[in-house]
C-alpha positions in Angstrom: 43.4 -41.4 46.3 44.5 -40.6 43.3 46.7 -37.2 42.7 45.4 -34.8 39.9 48.8 -34.7 38.2 48.8 -38.6 37.4 48.3 -39.1 34.0 47.0 -42.8 32.9 50.3 -44.0 31.9 51.9 -43.0 35.4 48.9 -44.7 37.4 49.5 -47.9 35.3 53.2 -48.1 35.8 52.9 -47.2 39.7 55.2 -44.3 39.0 55.5 -41.1 40.9 53.3 -38.1 39.9 53.6 -37.0 36.4 55.1 -33.2 37.8 58.1 -35.3 39.0 58.6 -38.1 36.1 58.1 -35.5 33.2 61.3 -33.5 34.0 63.2 -36.6 34.5 62.4 -37.9 31.0 63.4 -34.3 29.9 66.5 -34.3 31.3 67.4 -38.1 30.2 66.5 -37.0 26.7 68.8 -33.8 26.7 71.6 -35.9 28.3 71.7 -38.6 25.9 71.8 -35.9 22.8 75.0 -35.0 20.7 74.5 -31.5 21.7 75.1 -32.3 25.2 78.2 -34.4 24.6 79.7 -31.3 22.6 78.8 -29.2 25.2 80.3 -31.2 28.0 83.4 -31.6 26.0 83.6 -28.2 25.9 83.0 -27.6 29.4 85.6 -30.2 30.4 88.4 -28.6 28.2 87.4 -25.3 29.6 88.0 -26.8 33.3 91.2 -28.2 32.4 92.5 -25.1 30.6 91.4 -22.7 33.3 93.0 -25.0 36.1 96.0 -25.4 34.4 97.0 -22.1 32.8 94.5 -19.7 34.3 95.8 -17.2 37.1 96.9 -18.9 39.8 94.9 -17.1 42.4 91.7 -18.2 40.6 92.3 -21.9 39.9 90.1 -23.8 42.0 90.8 -27.5 40.9 94.7 -28.0 40.3 96.3 -31.1 38.6 95.1 -34.2 39.1 91.6 -32.2 38.9 90.0 -34.2 41.8 87.0 -31.8 41.7 86.4 -32.5 38.1 86.4 -36.3 38.8 84.1 -35.7 41.7 81.9 -33.8 39.3 82.1 -36.3 36.7 81.1 -39.2 39.1 78.3 -37.5 40.4 76.9 -36.6 36.9 77.4 -40.3 35.7 75.5 -41.6 38.7 72.4 -39.1 38.3 72.4 -40.0 34.4 72.1 -43.8 35.1 69.4 -43.1 37.3 67.6 -40.8 35.2 68.1 -43.1 32.2 66.9 -46.0 34.3 63.8 -44.2 34.9 63.3 -43.3 31.1 63.9 -47.1 30.4 61.1 -48.2 32.6 58.8 -45.6 31.3 59.5 -47.0 27.7 59.1 -50.6 29.0 55.9 -49.7 30.7 54.6 -47.6 27.5 55.4 -50.6 25.2 53.8 -53.0 27.6 50.6 -50.7 28.0 50.2 -50.3 24.2 50.7 -54.1 23.8 48.0 -54.7 26.1 45.7 -52.3 24.2 46.3 -53.8 20.9 45.8 -57.4 22.4 42.4 -56.0 24.1 41.4 -54.8 20.8 42.3 -58.1 19.0 40.4 -60.2 21.4 37.4 -57.9 20.9 37.8 -58.3 17.4 37.8 -62.1 17.6 34.9 -62.2 20.1 32.8 -60.5 17.4 33.8 -62.9 14.7 33.1 -65.7 16.7 29.7 -64.2 17.6 29.1 -63.4 14.3 30.2 -67.2 12.9 27.6 -68.7 15.8 24.9 -66.4 14.8 25.5 -67.7 11.1 25.5 -71.3 12.2 22.4 -71.0 14.2 20.9 -69.3 11.2 21.9 -72.3 9.1 20.4 -74.8 11.5 17.1 -72.8 11.5 17.0 -72.5 7.7 17.5 -76.5 7.6 14.8 -76.9 10.2 12.5 -74.5 8.1 13.2 -76.2 5.1 12.6 -79.6 6.5 9.3 -78.3 7.9 8.1 -76.8 4.6 8.9 -80.1 2.9 7.1 -82.0 5.6 4.2 -79.6 5.0 4.2 -79.9 1.5 4.0 -83.8 1.4 1.2 -83.5 3.7 -0.7 -81.4 1.6 0.1 -83.5 -1.6 -1.1 -86.5 0.3 -4.3 -84.5 1.2 -4.9 -83.5 -2.4 -4.5 -86.9 -4.0 
């Protein structure tokens, strides 16, 4: 049974419902942009400065910043998975569009072949009709002579 939130593309791709896939694609788009990189660099600098020169009783991750390392590792794992989902969807979309294009092309070729077959059949009928008319004309000339 199909879920209402499935869109045609997700059905073809065999992916989860669109309500799950769409946010993943949005996250992947935001994680790949230059704004995210700038914001993340600012976040990293702020983390290191706070935990190096900030008040000692408020520092939560001192040198060598193991918490930051763990956070970055987890973020990299999530990014890899989300970007993989986005790439898979992109591949499915390209394949789907190619299949649609090929189907339209095949339909056009079928129409062209049908038209050419029809023209060939018309030419054969025309030749038969001309031959029949010539035969009848010869019979008529012979009967008049």
